[in-house]
C-alpha positions in Angstrom: 3.2 -33.4 44.0 2.8 -29.5 42.4 -0.2 -29.4 39.6 0.9 -27.4 36.6 -1.8 -26.1 34.7 -2.5 -22.8 32.7 -5.9 -21.5 32.1 -5.4 -20.8 28.3 -6.5 -24.4 27.7 -9.8 -22.8 27.7 -8.9 -20.9 23.9 -9.8 -24.4 22.6 -13.4 -25.1 22.5 -14.0 -26.4 19.3 -18.1 -26.6 18.3 -17.3 -30.1 16.7 -15.6 -33.2 15.4 -16.2 -35.7 12.9 -17.0 -38.8 14.4 -19.4 -42.2 12.4 -20.2 -39.6 10.1 -21.4 -37.2 12.3 -20.8 -33.5 13.0 -21.0 -34.0 17.2 -19.8 -32.3 20.3 -16.1 -33.2 21.3 -15.1 -35.1 23.4 -12.1 -34.2 24.2 -14.0 -30.6 25.5 -12.4 -27.7 28.5 -14.8 -29.5 30.9 -12.0 -32.0 31.5 -10.1 -30.1 33.2 -12.2 -28.6 35.7 -13.5 -32.1 36.4 -9.6 -33.1 37.2 -9.0 -30.1 39.0 -12.1 -29.8 41.4 -11.3 -33.6 42.6 -7.3 -32.5 43.4 -9.3 -30.2 45.8 -11.6 -32.8 47.2 -8.8 -35.0 48.3 -6.3 -32.3 49.4 -3.8 -31.4 47.0 -2.2 -27.9 47.0 -3.7 -25.3 44.2 -2.6 -25.8 40.4 0.6 -23.5 39.6 0.8 -21.3 36.3 4.0 -22.6 33.7 6.6 -20.2 33.7 7.4 -19.4 29.7 10.2 -20.9 28.2 9.1 -19.1 25.0 9.3 -21.0 21.4 12.9 -22.9 22.0 12.2 -25.9 23.1 9.3 -26.9 21.2 11.4 -26.4 18.1 13.5 -29.1 19.0 11.0 -31.5 18.9 8.4 -30.2 16.2 9.1 -29.2 12.7 9.5 -25.1 12.4 7.4 -24.9 9.0 4.5 -26.7 10.5 4.7 -24.7 14.0 4.1 -22.0 11.1 1.1 -23.8 9.9 -0.8 -23.8 13.6 -0.3 -20.4 13.9 -1.2 -19.3 11.2 -3.9 -21.6 9.9 -7.2 -20.4 11.7 -6.5 -17.1 10.1 -5.8 -17.9 7.0 -9.1 -20.2 6.9 -11.2 -17.6 8.3 -9.7 -15.1 5.3 -11.0 -17.3 2.3 -14.6 -16.5 3.8 -14.8 -20.0 5.3 -17.7 -20.4 7.6 -17.3 -23.2 10.0 -14.2 -24.6 12.1 -11.3 -25.3 10.1 -10.6 -29.4 9.1 -9.0 -31.3 6.2 -10.5 -32.6 3.4 -7.5 -34.3 0.9 -4.2 -35.8 1.9 -1.1 -36.7 0.4 -1.9 -40.9 0.7 -0.3 -43.6 -1.2 -1.4 -42.8 -4.7 -0.8 -39.1 -3.9 2.8 -38.6 -3.1 3.0 -35.3 -4.6 5.2 -34.2 -1.2 5.4 -30.0 -1.6 3.8 -28.1 0.7 0.7 -26.0 -1.2 0.1 -22.1 -0.9 -3.8 -22.9 -0.5 -4.8 -23.3 3.2 -7.0 -26.4 2.5 -3.6 -28.0 1.2 -1.7 -27.0 4.0 -4.8 -29.0 6.3 -4.1 -32.2 4.2 -0.1 -31.8 4.5 0.0 -31.4 8.4 -3.1 -33.4 8.8 -3.1 -37.2 10.2 -6.8 -37.6 11.2 -9.7 -35.3 10.5 -11.8 -35.8 13.3 -9.5 -32.5 14.5 -10.4 -29.5 13.8 -8.2 -26.0 13.7 -10.6 -23.5 16.1 -10.0 -20.3 16.9 -7.3 -19.9 20.3 -5.9 -23.8 19.1 -2.7 -22.0 18.9 -2.4 -20.6 21.6 -3.8 -23.1 24.1 -1.2 -25.5 22.6 2.1 -23.2 23.2 0.3 -23.0 26.9 -0.2 -26.9 27.1 3.5 -27.0 26.0 4.8 -24.6 28.4 3.1 -26.6 31.0 4.6 -29.4 30.2 8.0 -28.1 30.0 7.5 -26.3 33.1 6.3 -29.8 35.0 10.4 -31.8 33.3 11.8 -28.3 35.0 10.5 -29.6 38.7 12.2 -33.1 38.2 14.9 -31.0 37.3 15.1 -29.1 40.5 15.2 -32.5 42.5 11.2 -32.7 43.1 10.5 -36.6 42.3 7.2 -36.2 41.1 4.9 -33.8 38.7 1.7 -33.3 37.3 1.4 -31.5 34.1 -1.8 -30.8 33.3 -1.9 -30.2 29.8 -4.9 -29.5 27.1 -4.9 -29.5 24.5 -3.2 -33.5 24.8 0.5 -34.1 22.9 0.8 -37.4 22.1 -0.4 -38.2 18.8 1.0 -35.0 17.2 4.5 -35.8 15.1 7.0 -34.0 13.8 4.9 -32.6 11.7 1.5 -33.7 11.4 -1.8 -32.9 14.2 -4.6 -35.2 14.9 -6.3 -36.8 17.2 -6.5 -33.9 19.3 -3.2 -33.0 19.5 -1.1 -30.3 17.7 2.5 -29.8 20.2 3.6 -33.4 21.5 4.1 -31.9 25.3 5.3 -35.4 26.7 8.0 -34.9 24.0 8.8 -31.9 24.7 9.2 -32.6 27.9 11.6 -35.9 27.6 13.9 -33.7 25.2 13.8 -30.5 27.3 15.2 -33.3 30.2 18.0 -34.4 27.4 19.0 -30.5 26.6 19.0 -30.0 30.5 21.3 -32.9 31.9 19.6 -36.4 31.9 21.2 -38.8 29.6 18.3 -41.0 29.3 14.5 -40.6 29.4 11.8 -43.5 29.1 8.7 -41.9 28.1 5.1 -44.6 29.4 2.2 -43.9 27.5 -0.1 -45.5 29.0 -3.7 -44.0 27.1 -5.5 -46.3 25.3 -4.6 -45.1 21.9 -1.6 -45.4 21.0 1.2 -42.7 21.0 2.3 -42.8 17.5 3.4 -38.9 17.0 5.9 -39.4 20.5 6.9 -42.8 18.5 7.7 -41.1 14.8 9.6 -38.3 16.6 12.1 -40.6 19.2 12.3 -42.9 16.7 15.7 -43.0 15.5 17.0 -42.0 18.3 19.2 -44.2 21.2 18.8 -41.8 23.8 14.9 -42.2 24.7 13.0 -45.4 25.4 9.1 -45.3 24.4 7.1 -47.7 25.4 3.4 -47.9 24.9 0.5 -49.8 26.0 -2.5 -49.4 23.7 -4.9 -50.9 22.0 -4.1 -52.9 18.8 -4.7 -51.2 16.1 -6.3 -53.2 13.9 -9.0 -52.2 16.1 -8.2 -49.2 17.6 -7.1 -45.5 16.6 -4.4 -44.2 15.6 -4.2 -48.0 13.4 -1.5 -47.1 10.7 1.5 -47.5 14.1 1.9 -49.2 17.1 2.4 -53.0 16.1 4.9 -54.7 18.3 6.7 -55.2 15.1 7.8 -51.8 15.2 11.0 -51.5 17.1 12.9 -48.1 16.4 15.6 -47.7 13.2 19.0 -47.0 13.4 20.6 -45.7 16.0 16.9 -46.4 17.8 16.8 -50.5 16.9 15.2 -51.3 20.5 14.5 -48.2 22.4 10.9 -48.1 20.9 8.5 -51.1 22.5 4.6 -51.4 21.7 2.1 -53.6 23.6 -1.0 -53.7 21.2 -3.5 -55.3 23.5 -6.8 -56.8 22.4 -10.7 -55.6 22.5 -12.2 -56.2 25.9 -8.5 -56.1 27.7 -8.9 -57.2 31.6 -6.9 -54.7 34.4 -5.4 -58.1 34.9 -3.8 -58.7 31.4 -2.9 -55.0 31.6 -1.1 -55.0 34.0 0.9 -57.9 33.3 2.2 -55.8 30.4 2.8 -52.9 32.7 5.1 -54.9 34.5 6.7 -55.6 31.9 7.2 -52.3 30.3 8.8 -51.3 33.7 11.3 -54.4 33.5 12.2 -53.4 30.4 12.0 -49.4 31.7 14.9 -50.5 34.7 16.6 -52.3 32.2 17.5 -49.7 30.0 18.3 -47.3 33.3 16.5 -43.9 32.5 17.4 -41.0 34.7 13.6 -39.9 34.4 10.2 -41.2 33.7 7.4 -38.8 31.8 4.5 -41.1 32.6 1.7 -40.4 28.9 -1.5 -40.1 31.3 -4.4 -41.8 29.5 -7.5 -42.7 31.4 -9.1 -43.7 28.6 -8.5 -47.4 29.1 -11.3 -46.6 31.8 -14.3 -49.9 31.2 -17.0 -47.2 30.5 -15.2 -44.6 28.0 -17.1 -43.8 25.0 -14.1 -44.1 22.3 -12.1 -47.1 23.8 -12.6 -51.1 24.5 -10.4 -51.8 27.3 -12.2 -52.9 31.1 -10.1 -51.0 33.9 -11.9 -49.8 36.9 -11.9 -46.6 39.2 -9.7 -48.8 41.5 -7.3 -50.3 39.1 -5.9 -46.4 38.2 -4.4 -46.6 42.1 -3.2 -49.7 41.7 -1.0 -48.9 38.8 -0.1 -45.7 40.3 1.1 -47.3 43.3 3.2 -49.6 41.5 4.5 -46.4 39.2 5.8 -45.2 42.5 7.5 -48.0 43.6 9.8 -48.1 40.1 11.7 -45.6 42.0 12.3 -42.6 39.7 11.9 -39.1 39.1 8.2 -38.6 37.1 6.3 -36.1 35.3 2.4 -37.3 34.2 1.5 -36.0 31.0 -1.8 -35.3 30.5 -3.3 -37.1 27.6 -7.0 -39.0 27.2 -9.6 -39.8 29.0 -13.7 -39.0 27.1 -15.6 -40.7 30.5 -15.7 -37.0 31.9 -17.8 -37.9 34.4 -15.1 -40.2 36.1 -12.0 -38.4 34.0 -10.7 -36.4 38.1 -11.6 -39.7 40.3 -9.4 -42.0 37.1 -7.0 -39.5 36.7 -6.1 -38.5 40.9 -6.3 -42.2 41.3 -2.7 -42.3 39.4 -1.7 -39.8 41.1 -2.9 -40.7 44.7 -1.7 -44.2 44.3 2.0 -42.5 43.5 2.0 -40.9 46.3 1.3 -43.4 48.7 4.3 -45.8 47.0 
């Protein structure tokens, strides 16, 4: 299995995030990828391959152009105001503030485009986000070339990023960009299976009214888990997309046995839907020791479900998302890939 990876992710190195009322070192850090690569090397995977540059057109096929321009210019605009810290939103167009016009002031722009203010924009964020999308696109190219699988080792992650919103450490939705690229290059039906602990709200929003991309999430119940305001079992799509969104919210303390039962349900839906290709938003924050999640999967469980994904028999692109028990992220991630390869 090819591993696609870009050093550009290191340009995204914020100093803090807002958690529990405190500014703390970010859970989403460059070291995550170093540990995954070290584990892959130790288990005999080939050296990672640099991505090809697809330009911005495949990203613009998913994301609003004004939003992308905001991401590109945000840090310069913020710095020009003389602010000393990283760019964090502090005002939002919420329920009773509904003037949905993008302000010219950078403080207003941040709030307009932000869905969660734990995520700061720092120097290099734009370049890292674009590089991460190129990794996903290059992984999709492997499937288009006839390979059975590929691993897009993306950072920053992407599944919380909607058409015109960032947050949850995500800026460009790598899985959505890859799925759209597969569609544009000839795949008739693409399924996205998001196994990250947190609901992929951005991916759902992007494809919610479409019938050509099936979006399936297995995640922590939004009543108790970020992002809270999307991810209910009653959300099934709209318009042409009715039935092409499936959510499986699960309770605090969910065991692997229960989680795996739901995985079987999800894969049966994917098989019945007739997907040509599968994109897996691979978050390993379902691990029992993850600091910002509450499922109870053990490291061996990731091998088990990797094998099950392999038995599905679809060309499969793994796109890296979350996982914040940094010491274990390499073992858990490579367990999935190894399990898939063994199947």
